[in-house]
mmCIF file of the N, C-alpha and C atoms, coordinates in Angstrom:
data_MODEL
# 
_entry.id   MODEL 
# 
loop_
_atom_site.group_PDB 
_atom_site.id 
_atom_site.type_symbol 
_atom_site.label_atom_id 
_atom_site.label_alt_id 
_atom_site.label_comp_id 
_atom_site.label_asym_id 
_atom_site.label_entity_id 
_atom_site.label_seq_id 
_atom_site.pdbx_PDB_ins_code 
_atom_site.Cartn_x 
_atom_site.Cartn_y 
_atom_site.Cartn_z 
_atom_site.occupancy 
_atom_site.B_iso_or_equiv 
_atom_site.pdbx_formal_charge 
_atom_site.auth_seq_id 
_atom_site.auth_comp_id 
_atom_site.auth_asym_id 
_atom_site.auth_atom_id 
_atom_site.pdbx_PDB_model_num 
ATOM 1   N N  . UNK A 1 1  ? 68.493 171.753 7.272  1.00 0.00 ? 1  UNK A N  1 
ATOM 2   C CA . UNK A 1 1  ? 68.584 173.348 7.250  1.00 0.00 ? 1  UNK A CA 1 
ATOM 3   C C  . UNK A 1 1  ? 67.707 173.525 8.828  1.00 0.00 ? 1  UNK A C  1 
ATOM 4   N N  . UNK A 1 2  ? 68.074 174.147 9.416  1.00 0.00 ? 2  UNK A N  1 
ATOM 5   C CA . UNK A 1 2  ? 67.268 174.406 10.737 1.00 0.00 ? 2  UNK A CA 1 
ATOM 6   C C  . UNK A 1 2  ? 65.950 176.113 10.378 1.00 0.00 ? 2  UNK A C  1 
ATOM 7   N N  . UNK A 1 3  ? 64.738 175.587 11.419 1.00 0.00 ? 3  UNK A N  1 
ATOM 8   C CA . UNK A 1 3  ? 64.299 176.774 10.856 1.00 0.00 ? 3  UNK A CA 1 
ATOM 9   C C  . UNK A 1 3  ? 64.836 178.313 11.874 1.00 0.00 ? 3  UNK A C  1 
ATOM 10  N N  . UNK A 1 4  ? 64.625 178.873 11.728 1.00 0.00 ? 4  UNK A N  1 
ATOM 11  C CA . UNK A 1 4  ? 64.224 180.162 13.060 1.00 0.00 ? 4  UNK A CA 1 
ATOM 12  C C  . UNK A 1 4  ? 63.017 180.974 12.999 1.00 0.00 ? 4  UNK A C  1 
ATOM 13  N N  . UNK A 1 5  ? 62.179 181.822 13.893 1.00 0.00 ? 5  UNK A N  1 
ATOM 14  C CA . UNK A 1 5  ? 61.660 183.212 13.969 1.00 0.00 ? 5  UNK A CA 1 
ATOM 15  C C  . UNK A 1 5  ? 61.992 183.668 14.819 1.00 0.00 ? 5  UNK A C  1 
ATOM 16  N N  . UNK A 1 6  ? 61.120 185.428 14.492 1.00 0.00 ? 6  UNK A N  1 
ATOM 17  C CA . UNK A 1 6  ? 62.075 186.046 14.536 1.00 0.00 ? 6  UNK A CA 1 
ATOM 18  C C  . UNK A 1 6  ? 61.118 187.067 14.841 1.00 0.00 ? 6  UNK A C  1 
ATOM 19  N N  . UNK A 1 7  ? 61.133 187.892 16.336 1.00 0.00 ? 7  UNK A N  1 
ATOM 20  C CA . UNK A 1 7  ? 60.925 188.381 17.388 1.00 0.00 ? 7  UNK A CA 1 
ATOM 21  C C  . UNK A 1 7  ? 61.272 190.252 17.290 1.00 0.00 ? 7  UNK A C  1 
ATOM 22  N N  . UNK A 1 8  ? 59.807 190.512 16.982 1.00 0.00 ? 8  UNK A N  1 
ATOM 23  C CA . UNK A 1 8  ? 60.956 191.997 16.960 1.00 0.00 ? 8  UNK A CA 1 
ATOM 24  C C  . UNK A 1 8  ? 59.940 192.606 17.958 1.00 0.00 ? 8  UNK A C  1 
ATOM 25  N N  . UNK A 1 9  ? 60.206 193.641 18.617 1.00 0.00 ? 9  UNK A N  1 
ATOM 26  C CA . UNK A 1 9  ? 59.670 194.048 19.764 1.00 0.00 ? 9  UNK A CA 1 
ATOM 27  C C  . UNK A 1 9  ? 59.300 195.879 19.341 1.00 0.00 ? 9  UNK A C  1 
ATOM 28  N N  . UNK A 1 10 ? 57.848 196.370 19.465 1.00 0.00 ? 10 UNK A N  1 
ATOM 29  C CA . UNK A 1 10 ? 58.474 198.081 18.780 1.00 0.00 ? 10 UNK A CA 1 
ATOM 30  C C  . UNK A 1 10 ? 57.207 198.588 20.762 1.00 0.00 ? 10 UNK A C  1 
ATOM 31  N N  . UNK A 1 11 ? 58.092 199.809 21.608 1.00 0.00 ? 11 UNK A N  1 
ATOM 32  C CA . UNK A 1 11 ? 56.848 200.278 21.965 1.00 0.00 ? 11 UNK A CA 1 
ATOM 33  C C  . UNK A 1 11 ? 56.484 201.630 21.538 1.00 0.00 ? 11 UNK A C  1 
ATOM 34  N N  . UNK A 1 12 ? 56.563 202.119 20.652 1.00 0.00 ? 12 UNK A N  1 
ATOM 35  C CA . UNK A 1 12 ? 55.899 203.160 20.477 1.00 0.00 ? 12 UNK A CA 1 
ATOM 36  C C  . UNK A 1 12 ? 55.930 203.060 18.628 1.00 0.00 ? 12 UNK A C  1 
ATOM 37  N N  . UNK A 1 13 ? 54.673 203.793 18.507 1.00 0.00 ? 13 UNK A N  1 
ATOM 38  C CA . UNK A 1 13 ? 54.978 204.162 16.857 1.00 0.00 ? 13 UNK A CA 1 
ATOM 39  C C  . UNK A 1 13 ? 55.919 204.715 16.283 1.00 0.00 ? 13 UNK A C  1 
ATOM 40  N N  . UNK A 1 14 ? 56.390 205.488 17.307 1.00 0.00 ? 14 UNK A N  1 
ATOM 41  C CA . UNK A 1 14 ? 56.870 207.180 16.335 1.00 0.00 ? 14 UNK A CA 1 
ATOM 42  C C  . UNK A 1 14 ? 58.176 206.629 15.563 1.00 0.00 ? 14 UNK A C  1 
ATOM 43  N N  . UNK A 1 15 ? 58.866 205.207 15.503 1.00 0.00 ? 15 UNK A N  1 
ATOM 44  C CA . UNK A 1 15 ? 60.067 204.588 14.713 1.00 0.00 ? 15 UNK A CA 1 
ATOM 45  C C  . UNK A 1 15 ? 59.402 203.395 13.821 1.00 0.00 ? 15 UNK A C  1 
ATOM 46  N N  . UNK A 1 16 ? 57.794 204.102 12.721 1.00 0.00 ? 16 UNK A N  1 
ATOM 47  C CA . UNK A 1 16 ? 57.829 203.359 12.219 1.00 0.00 ? 16 UNK A CA 1 
ATOM 48  C C  . UNK A 1 16 ? 57.993 203.354 11.322 1.00 0.00 ? 16 UNK A C  1 
ATOM 49  N N  . UNK A 1 17 ? 59.296 204.350 10.697 1.00 0.00 ? 17 UNK A N  1 
ATOM 50  C CA . UNK A 1 17 ? 60.377 203.758 9.736  1.00 0.00 ? 17 UNK A CA 1 
ATOM 51  C C  . UNK A 1 17 ? 61.158 202.490 9.779  1.00 0.00 ? 17 UNK A C  1 
ATOM 52  N N  . UNK A 1 18 ? 61.618 202.722 11.267 1.00 0.00 ? 18 UNK A N  1 
ATOM 53  C CA . UNK A 1 18 ? 62.944 201.777 11.540 1.00 0.00 ? 18 UNK A CA 1 
ATOM 54  C C  . UNK A 1 18 ? 62.166 200.707 11.095 1.00 0.00 ? 18 UNK A C  1 
ATOM 55  N N  . UNK A 1 19 ? 60.895 200.774 11.993 1.00 0.00 ? 19 UNK A N  1 
ATOM 56  C CA . UNK A 1 19 ? 60.523 199.260 12.385 1.00 0.00 ? 19 UNK A CA 1 
ATOM 57  C C  . UNK A 1 19 ? 60.495 198.071 11.004 1.00 0.00 ? 19 UNK A C  1 
ATOM 58  N N  . UNK A 1 20 ? 60.052 199.046 9.446  1.00 0.00 ? 20 UNK A N  1 
ATOM 59  C CA . UNK A 1 20 ? 59.410 198.772 8.194  1.00 0.00 ? 20 UNK A CA 1 
ATOM 60  C C  . UNK A 1 20 ? 60.506 197.590 7.970  1.00 0.00 ? 20 UNK A C  1 
ATOM 61  N N  . UNK A 1 21 ? 61.368 199.109 8.002  1.00 0.00 ? 21 UNK A N  1 
ATOM 62  C CA . UNK A 1 21 ? 62.696 198.408 8.411  1.00 0.00 ? 21 UNK A CA 1 
ATOM 63  C C  . UNK A 1 21 ? 63.378 197.008 8.264  1.00 0.00 ? 21 UNK A C  1 
ATOM 64  N N  . UNK A 1 22 ? 63.335 197.086 9.906  1.00 0.00 ? 22 UNK A N  1 
ATOM 65  C CA . UNK A 1 22 ? 63.329 196.824 10.582 1.00 0.00 ? 22 UNK A CA 1 
ATOM 66  C C  . UNK A 1 22 ? 63.056 194.382 10.169 1.00 0.00 ? 22 UNK A C  1 
ATOM 67  N N  . UNK A 1 23 ? 62.188 194.583 9.428  1.00 0.00 ? 23 UNK A N  1 
ATOM 68  C CA . UNK A 1 23 ? 61.130 193.538 9.473  1.00 0.00 ? 23 UNK A CA 1 
ATOM 69  C C  . UNK A 1 23 ? 61.416 193.194 7.868  1.00 0.00 ? 23 UNK A C  1 
ATOM 70  N N  . UNK A 1 24 ? 61.688 193.892 6.685  1.00 0.00 ? 24 UNK A N  1 
ATOM 71  C CA . UNK A 1 24 ? 62.272 193.951 5.435  1.00 0.00 ? 24 UNK A CA 1 
ATOM 72  C C  . UNK A 1 24 ? 64.128 193.305 5.327  1.00 0.00 ? 24 UNK A C  1 
ATOM 73  N N  . UNK A 1 25 ? 64.241 194.015 6.528  1.00 0.00 ? 25 UNK A N  1 
ATOM 74  C CA . UNK A 1 25 ? 65.947 193.203 6.243  1.00 0.00 ? 25 UNK A CA 1 
ATOM 75  C C  . UNK A 1 25 ? 65.501 192.008 7.029  1.00 0.00 ? 25 UNK A C  1 
ATOM 76  N N  . UNK A 1 26 ? 65.451 191.414 7.628  1.00 0.00 ? 26 UNK A N  1 
ATOM 77  C CA . UNK A 1 26 ? 64.924 190.507 8.185  1.00 0.00 ? 26 UNK A CA 1 
ATOM 78  C C  . UNK A 1 26 ? 64.559 189.708 6.942  1.00 0.00 ? 26 UNK A C  1 
ATOM 79  N N  . UNK A 1 27 ? 63.856 189.826 6.170  1.00 0.00 ? 27 UNK A N  1 
ATOM 80  C CA . UNK A 1 27 ? 63.163 189.147 5.213  1.00 0.00 ? 27 UNK A CA 1 
ATOM 81  C C  . UNK A 1 27 ? 64.302 188.672 4.468  1.00 0.00 ? 27 UNK A C  1 
ATOM 82  N N  . UNK A 1 28 ? 64.711 189.840 3.897  1.00 0.00 ? 28 UNK A N  1 
ATOM 83  C CA . UNK A 1 28 ? 65.613 190.054 2.388  1.00 0.00 ? 28 UNK A CA 1 
ATOM 84  C C  . UNK A 1 28 ? 66.839 188.421 3.415  1.00 0.00 ? 28 UNK A C  1 
ATOM 85  N N  . UNK A 1 29 ? 67.041 188.168 4.398  1.00 0.00 ? 29 UNK A N  1 
ATOM 86  C CA . UNK A 1 29 ? 68.311 187.851 4.808  1.00 0.00 ? 29 UNK A CA 1 
ATOM 87  C C  . UNK A 1 29 ? 68.646 186.047 4.295  1.00 0.00 ? 29 UNK A C  1 
ATOM 88  N N  . UNK A 1 30 ? 70.083 186.414 4.262  1.00 0.00 ? 30 UNK A N  1 
ATOM 89  C CA . UNK A 1 30 ? 69.988 184.619 3.834  1.00 0.00 ? 30 UNK A CA 1 
ATOM 90  C C  . UNK A 1 30 ? 69.439 183.238 3.986  1.00 0.00 ? 30 UNK A C  1 
ATOM 91  N N  . UNK A 1 31 ? 68.921 183.141 5.613  1.00 0.00 ? 31 UNK A N  1 
ATOM 92  C CA . UNK A 1 31 ? 67.810 181.853 5.299  1.00 0.00 ? 31 UNK A CA 1 
ATOM 93  C C  . UNK A 1 31 ? 67.174 183.269 5.533  1.00 0.00 ? 31 UNK A C  1 
ATOM 94  N N  . UNK A 1 32 ? 66.169 183.298 4.914  1.00 0.00 ? 32 UNK A N  1 
ATOM 95  C CA . UNK A 1 32 ? 65.358 183.714 5.765  1.00 0.00 ? 32 UNK A CA 1 
ATOM 96  C C  . UNK A 1 32 ? 63.578 182.615 6.252  1.00 0.00 ? 32 UNK A C  1 
ATOM 97  N N  . UNK A 1 33 ? 63.777 183.948 7.594  1.00 0.00 ? 33 UNK A N  1 
ATOM 98  C CA . UNK A 1 33 ? 63.124 183.214 8.304  1.00 0.00 ? 33 UNK A CA 1 
ATOM 99  C C  . UNK A 1 33 ? 62.309 182.515 8.587  1.00 0.00 ? 33 UNK A C  1 
ATOM 100 N N  . UNK A 1 34 ? 61.108 181.592 9.064  1.00 0.00 ? 34 UNK A N  1 
ATOM 101 C CA . UNK A 1 34 ? 59.917 180.687 9.121  1.00 0.00 ? 34 UNK A CA 1 
ATOM 102 C C  . UNK A 1 34 ? 59.205 181.815 9.389  1.00 0.00 ? 34 UNK A C  1 
ATOM 103 N N  . UNK A 1 35 ? 58.872 182.207 10.644 1.00 0.00 ? 35 UNK A N  1 
ATOM 104 C CA . UNK A 1 35 ? 58.236 183.514 11.368 1.00 0.00 ? 35 UNK A CA 1 
ATOM 105 C C  . UNK A 1 35 ? 58.624 184.997 11.359 1.00 0.00 ? 35 UNK A C  1 
ATOM 106 N N  . UNK A 1 36 ? 57.586 186.637 11.530 1.00 0.00 ? 36 UNK A N  1 
ATOM 107 C CA . UNK A 1 36 ? 58.474 187.436 11.621 1.00 0.00 ? 36 UNK A CA 1 
ATOM 108 C C  . UNK A 1 36 ? 57.016 187.891 12.524 1.00 0.00 ? 36 UNK A C  1 
ATOM 109 N N  . UNK A 1 37 ? 57.832 187.457 13.673 1.00 0.00 ? 37 UNK A N  1 
ATOM 110 C CA . UNK A 1 37 ? 56.571 188.193 14.923 1.00 0.00 ? 37 UNK A CA 1 
ATOM 111 C C  . UNK A 1 37 ? 56.241 190.079 14.874 1.00 0.00 ? 37 UNK A C  1 
ATOM 112 N N  . UNK A 1 38 ? 55.914 190.820 14.955 1.00 0.00 ? 38 UNK A N  1 
ATOM 113 C CA . UNK A 1 38 ? 56.223 192.065 15.422 1.00 0.00 ? 38 UNK A CA 1 
ATOM 114 C C  . UNK A 1 38 ? 55.082 191.762 16.668 1.00 0.00 ? 38 UNK A C  1 
ATOM 115 N N  . UNK A 1 39 ? 55.554 192.598 17.318 1.00 0.00 ? 39 UNK A N  1 
ATOM 116 C CA . UNK A 1 39 ? 54.787 193.000 19.337 1.00 0.00 ? 39 UNK A CA 1 
ATOM 117 C C  . UNK A 1 39 ? 55.418 193.974 18.904 1.00 0.00 ? 39 UNK A C  1 
ATOM 118 N N  . UNK A 1 40 ? 53.705 194.019 18.838 1.00 0.00 ? 40 UNK A N  1 
ATOM 119 C CA . UNK A 1 40 ? 53.249 195.441 19.716 1.00 0.00 ? 40 UNK A CA 1 
ATOM 120 C C  . UNK A 1 40 ? 53.302 196.690 21.067 1.00 0.00 ? 40 UNK A C  1 
ATOM 121 N N  . UNK A 1 41 ? 53.056 197.102 21.995 1.00 0.00 ? 41 UNK A N  1 
ATOM 122 C CA . UNK A 1 41 ? 52.869 197.578 23.583 1.00 0.00 ? 41 UNK A CA 1 
ATOM 123 C C  . UNK A 1 41 ? 52.119 198.539 23.766 1.00 0.00 ? 41 UNK A C  1 
ATOM 124 N N  . UNK A 1 42 ? 51.574 199.110 22.504 1.00 0.00 ? 42 UNK A N  1 
ATOM 125 C CA . UNK A 1 42 ? 51.724 200.881 22.324 1.00 0.00 ? 42 UNK A CA 1 
ATOM 126 C C  . UNK A 1 42 ? 50.898 200.628 23.276 1.00 0.00 ? 42 UNK A C  1 
ATOM 127 N N  . UNK A 1 43 ? 49.582 200.045 23.430 1.00 0.00 ? 43 UNK A N  1 
ATOM 128 C CA . UNK A 1 43 ? 48.690 200.982 24.283 1.00 0.00 ? 43 UNK A CA 1 
ATOM 129 C C  . UNK A 1 43 ? 49.557 200.980 26.000 1.00 0.00 ? 43 UNK A C  1 
ATOM 130 N N  . UNK A 1 44 ? 50.075 199.364 26.031 1.00 0.00 ? 44 UNK A N  1 
ATOM 131 C CA . UNK A 1 44 ? 50.674 198.610 27.389 1.00 0.00 ? 44 UNK A CA 1 
ATOM 132 C C  . UNK A 1 44 ? 51.042 200.917 27.627 1.00 0.00 ? 44 UNK A C  1 
ATOM 133 N N  . UNK A 1 45 ? 52.097 200.583 26.772 1.00 0.00 ? 45 UNK A N  1 
ATOM 134 C CA . UNK A 1 45 ? 53.375 202.626 27.185 1.00 0.00 ? 45 UNK A CA 1 
ATOM 135 C C  . UNK A 1 45 ? 52.263 203.496 27.603 1.00 0.00 ? 45 UNK A C  1 
ATOM 136 N N  . UNK A 1 46 ? 51.056 203.621 26.636 1.00 0.00 ? 46 UNK A N  1 
ATOM 137 C CA . UNK A 1 46 ? 51.130 204.780 26.497 1.00 0.00 ? 46 UNK A CA 1 
ATOM 138 C C  . UNK A 1 46 ? 49.999 204.933 28.189 1.00 0.00 ? 46 UNK A C  1 
ATOM 139 N N  . UNK A 1 47 ? 50.049 204.233 28.769 1.00 0.00 ? 47 UNK A N  1 
ATOM 140 C CA . UNK A 1 47 ? 49.144 204.011 30.275 1.00 0.00 ? 47 UNK A CA 1 
ATOM 141 C C  . UNK A 1 47 ? 50.062 204.471 30.529 1.00 0.00 ? 47 UNK A C  1 
ATOM 142 N N  . UNK A 1 48 ? 50.776 203.646 30.281 1.00 0.00 ? 48 UNK A N  1 
ATOM 143 C CA . UNK A 1 48 ? 52.403 204.062 31.649 1.00 0.00 ? 48 UNK A CA 1 
ATOM 144 C C  . UNK A 1 48 ? 52.859 205.543 32.577 1.00 0.00 ? 48 UNK A C  1 
ATOM 145 N N  . UNK A 1 49 ? 52.484 205.274 30.936 1.00 0.00 ? 49 UNK A N  1 
ATOM 146 C CA . UNK A 1 49 ? 53.020 207.299 30.459 1.00 0.00 ? 49 UNK A CA 1 
ATOM 147 C C  . UNK A 1 49 ? 52.474 207.835 31.411 1.00 0.00 ? 49 UNK A C  1 
ATOM 148 N N  . UNK A 1 50 ? 50.892 207.347 31.625 1.00 0.00 ? 50 UNK A N  1 
ATOM 149 C CA . UNK A 1 50 ? 49.737 208.340 31.550 1.00 0.00 ? 50 UNK A CA 1 
ATOM 150 C C  . UNK A 1 50 ? 50.130 208.750 33.861 1.00 0.00 ? 50 UNK A C  1 
ATOM 151 N N  . UNK A 1 51 ? 50.080 208.093 34.255 1.00 0.00 ? 51 UNK A N  1 
ATOM 152 C CA . UNK A 1 51 ? 50.120 207.726 35.335 1.00 0.00 ? 51 UNK A CA 1 
ATOM 153 C C  . UNK A 1 51 ? 51.576 208.302 36.566 1.00 0.00 ? 51 UNK A C  1 
ATOM 154 N N  . UNK A 1 52 ? 51.048 209.152 37.400 1.00 0.00 ? 52 UNK A N  1 
ATOM 155 C CA . UNK A 1 52 ? 52.592 209.693 38.388 1.00 0.00 ? 52 UNK A CA 1 
ATOM 156 C C  . UNK A 1 52 ? 52.973 209.074 38.674 1.00 0.00 ? 52 UNK A C  1 
# 
């Protein structure tokens, strides 16, 4: 059987509930992934929004 990893990216915590649902959905698939990686670039997004 083939193993897969899933990457979920987020730029903001404003959608925290959706992020949790996405992780939950992926983990309950018929073929559960070997890894679930959540990448959150929150600080970088904040800094980018502050620049003129």
